Backbone as CSV, one residue per row, in Angstrom:
resi,resn,N_x,N_y,N_z,CA_x,CA_y,CA_z,C_x,C_y,C_z
1,MET,-164.850,-127.539,-36.230,-163.502,-128.171,-34.912,-163.960,-126.620,-34.100
2,ALA,-163.203,-125.298,-35.305,-163.357,-124.375,-33.976,-164.101,-123.660,-33.380
3,ARG,-165.240,-124.303,-33.308,-166.293,-123.541,-32.376,-166.687,-124.079,-31.001
4,LYS,-165.981,-125.768,-31.309,-165.875,-126.735,-30.156,-164.747,-126.861,-29.325
5,THR,-164.137,-125.898,-29.802,-162.880,-125.656,-29.158,-163.081,-124.051,-28.366
6,ARG,-163.496,-122.907,-28.962,-163.566,-122.302,-28.137,-165.392,-122.220,-26.891
7,TRP,-166.048,-123.374,-26.759,-166.893,-123.644,-26.166,-166.370,-124.094,-25.299
8,VAL,-164.467,-125.303,-25.621,-164.076,-125.974,-24.630,-163.174,-124.778,-23.131
9,LEU,-162.647,-123.810,-23.457,-161.716,-122.816,-24.029,-162.980,-122.174,-22.914
10,ALA,-164.129,-121.394,-23.333,-164.676,-120.594,-22.901,-165.151,-121.243,-21.412
11,LEU,-165.391,-122.665,-21.389,-165.713,-123.350,-19.861,-164.580,-123.101,-18.787
12,LEU,-163.686,-123.444,-19.680,-162.175,-123.685,-18.531,-161.986,-122.429,-18.252
13,VAL,-162.342,-121.168,-18.219,-161.868,-119.523,-18.099,-162.868,-120.071,-17.359
14,VAL,-164.077,-120.009,-16.957,-165.220,-119.981,-16.452,-164.848,-120.927,-15.357
15,ALA,-164.463,-121.787,-15.067,-163.981,-122.583,-13.914,-163.037,-122.378,-13.207
16,ALA,-161.211,-121.874,-14.241,-160.318,-121.167,-13.285,-161.124,-119.826,-12.885
17,ALA,-161.845,-119.467,-13.278,-162.411,-117.899,-12.595,-162.883,-118.717,-11.163
18,ALA,-163.706,-119.630,-11.405,-164.895,-119.655,-9.964,-163.800,-119.889,-9.165
19,VAL,-162.801,-120.825,-9.378,-161.708,-121.434,-8.264,-160.529,-120.699,-7.863
20,VAL,-160.138,-119.156,-8.122,-159.379,-117.764,-7.805,-161.261,-117.416,-6.793
21,GLY,-162.571,-117.476,-6.924,-162.722,-117.132,-6.151,-163.188,-116.995,-5.114
22,CYS,-163.140,-118.753,-4.939,-163.135,-119.561,-3.929,-162.141,-119.890,-3.085
23,SER,-161.160,-118.322,-2.718,-159.675,-118.302,-1.587,-159.855,-118.000,-0.703
24,GLY,-160.751,-118.768,0.078,-161.345,-118.956,1.337,-160.049,-120.090,2.411
25,PHE,-159.906,-119.716,3.756,-158.500,-120.184,4.356,-160.340,-121.524,4.603
26,SER,-159.454,-122.856,5.176,-160.081,-123.647,6.354,-160.280,-122.669,7.784
27,ASP,-160.963,-123.609,8.198,-161.121,-123.768,9.498,-159.832,-123.326,10.549
28,ASP,-159.052,-123.776,10.200,-157.954,-123.845,10.536,-157.016,-123.186,10.592
29,GLN,-156.756,-122.696,9.190,-155.914,-121.736,8.315,-156.874,-120.505,8.856
30,ALA,-157.914,-120.334,9.347,-158.508,-119.124,9.286,-158.314,-118.602,11.744
31,THR,-158.115,-119.783,11.696,-157.833,-119.315,13.307,-156.598,-119.007,13.731
32,ALA,-155.695,-119.493,12.857,-153.993,-119.036,13.496,-153.497,-117.879,12.564
33,ARG,-155.187,-117.632,11.124,-153.900,-116.334,11.441,-154.581,-114.997,12.211
34,CYS,-155.890,-116.129,12.720,-156.539,-114.370,13.731,-156.083,-114.880,14.570
35,ASN,-155.444,-115.869,15.448,-154.876,-115.883,16.434,-154.258,-114.967,16.159
36,GLN,-152.945,-114.769,15.228,-151.990,-114.225,14.850,-152.496,-112.418,14.438
37,GLU,-153.565,-112.012,13.876,-154.171,-110.764,15.069,-154.473,-110.253,16.087
38,GLN,-155.208,-111.560,16.761,-154.974,-110.573,18.162,-153.530,-110.606,19.046
39,THR,-152.945,-111.326,18.718,-151.874,-110.809,19.015,-151.160,-109.722,18.583
40,ALA,-151.589,-109.735,17.537,-151.055,-107.917,16.648,-151.215,-106.927,17.723
41,HIS,-152.666,-107.239,17.984,-153.286,-106.350,18.905,-153.975,-106.554,20.088
42,ALA,-152.124,-106.652,20.778,-152.621,-107.408,22.622,-152.600,-105.821,23.079
43,GLY,-153.498,-105.507,23.860,-153.442,-104.488,24.367,-153.995,-103.776,24.026
44,GLY,-154.725,-104.303,23.601,-156.527,-103.451,22.826,-157.312,-103.151,23.023
45,ALA,-158.648,-103.034,23.694,-159.507,-103.277,24.038,-160.363,-103.009,22.535
46,CYS,-159.720,-103.020,22.464,-161.419,-103.535,20.234,-160.796,-104.558,19.786
47,PHE,-160.084,-105.559,20.505,-159.832,-106.668,19.857,-160.731,-107.761,20.578
48,ASP,-161.739,-108.365,20.118,-162.784,-108.788,21.552,-162.941,-109.800,20.555
49,HIS,-164.269,-110.165,21.075,-164.739,-111.704,20.366,-165.488,-111.192,19.947
50,SER,-165.983,-110.223,19.026,-166.618,-110.334,17.768,-165.850,-109.740,17.296
51,THR,-165.095,-109.810,17.435,-164.076,-109.618,16.602,-163.659,-110.820,16.299
52,MET,-163.281,-111.576,16.702,-162.574,-113.135,16.956,-163.267,-114.108,15.380
53,ILE,-164.352,-113.018,16.010,-166.375,-113.601,15.103,-165.452,-113.267,13.463
54,SER,-165.974,-112.106,13.589,-165.057,-111.175,11.580,-164.154,-111.162,11.469
55,CYS,-163.102,-111.320,12.082,-161.257,-112.129,11.490,-161.823,-113.661,11.086
56,THR,-162.183,-114.688,12.310,-162.291,-116.128,11.232,-162.686,-116.684,10.104
57,THR,-164.565,-115.485,10.157,-165.450,-115.958,8.917,-164.763,-114.830,7.899
58,ALA,-163.963,-113.358,8.255,-164.262,-112.824,6.608,-162.510,-113.766,5.734
59,PHE,-162.034,-114.757,6.871,-160.337,-114.877,6.308,-161.340,-116.539,5.861
60,LYS,-162.315,-116.655,6.324,-162.601,-118.328,5.470,-163.319,-118.119,4.216
61,ASP,-164.379,-116.386,4.495,-164.998,-115.688,3.336,-164.115,-115.996,1.875
62,CYS,-162.691,-115.605,1.646,-161.869,-114.442,1.280,-160.367,-114.589,1.579
63,GLY,-159.941,-115.596,2.055,-159.206,-115.684,2.237,-157.958,-113.904,2.611
64,ASP,-156.407,-113.889,1.512,-156.137,-113.125,1.963,-156.575,-111.809,1.623
65,SER,-157.705,-111.613,1.140,-158.169,-110.417,0.531,-159.042,-109.949,1.666
66,ALA,-158.679,-110.325,3.112,-159.608,-109.768,4.093,-159.312,-108.202,4.595
67,VAL,-160.505,-108.305,4.502,-159.885,-106.079,4.742,-159.830,-105.903,6.239
68,ILE,-158.714,-105.462,7.010,-159.018,-105.453,8.398,-159.495,-103.771,8.547
69,ASN,-160.608,-103.826,9.429,-161.026,-101.931,9.516,-159.938,-101.426,10.933
70,GLU,-159.056,-101.257,11.180,-158.907,-100.639,12.903,-158.996,-99.553,13.580
71,THR,-159.400,-98.591,12.568,-160.203,-97.405,13.397,-161.685,-97.472,13.787
72,ALA,-162.589,-98.828,13.653,-163.097,-99.016,14.569,-163.250,-100.088,15.309
73,CYS,-163.607,-99.688,16.553,-163.450,-99.828,17.537,-165.288,-101.370,18.062
74,PRO,-164.722,-102.398,18.270,-163.780,-103.474,18.168,-163.266,-102.548,16.767
75,ILE,-162.531,-104.084,16.361,-161.914,-104.179,14.582,-162.784,-105.369,14.563
76,THR,-162.706,-104.829,13.244,-164.196,-105.686,12.106,-163.336,-106.174,11.137
77,TYR,-163.435,-107.310,10.548,-163.276,-107.485,9.308,-163.887,-108.333,7.946
78,SER,-163.615,-107.468,6.621,-164.635,-107.686,6.064,-163.984,-108.625,4.283
79,CYS,-164.968,-109.419,3.672,-164.387,-109.677,2.774,-164.217,-108.201,1.486
80,PRO,-163.755,-107.825,0.568,-163.717,-106.299,-0.331,-165.225,-106.834,-1.236
């Protein structure tokens, strides 16, 4: 009985880790977030079309964990 309980617990831990790892944004959430990012960087030539693509891809893939490289021009976004 204890062996079965440990097996079930191990599966639950793996499932929880998988859910946490998939914390990306929806298309609409990523677009809204990147529109905010674009507004925050308004007036700078370093936020261009490629930046918007990089931004939406990163936020769709990794949500709030997205990493912003503001020293690059154009600005880039990626997952950690």
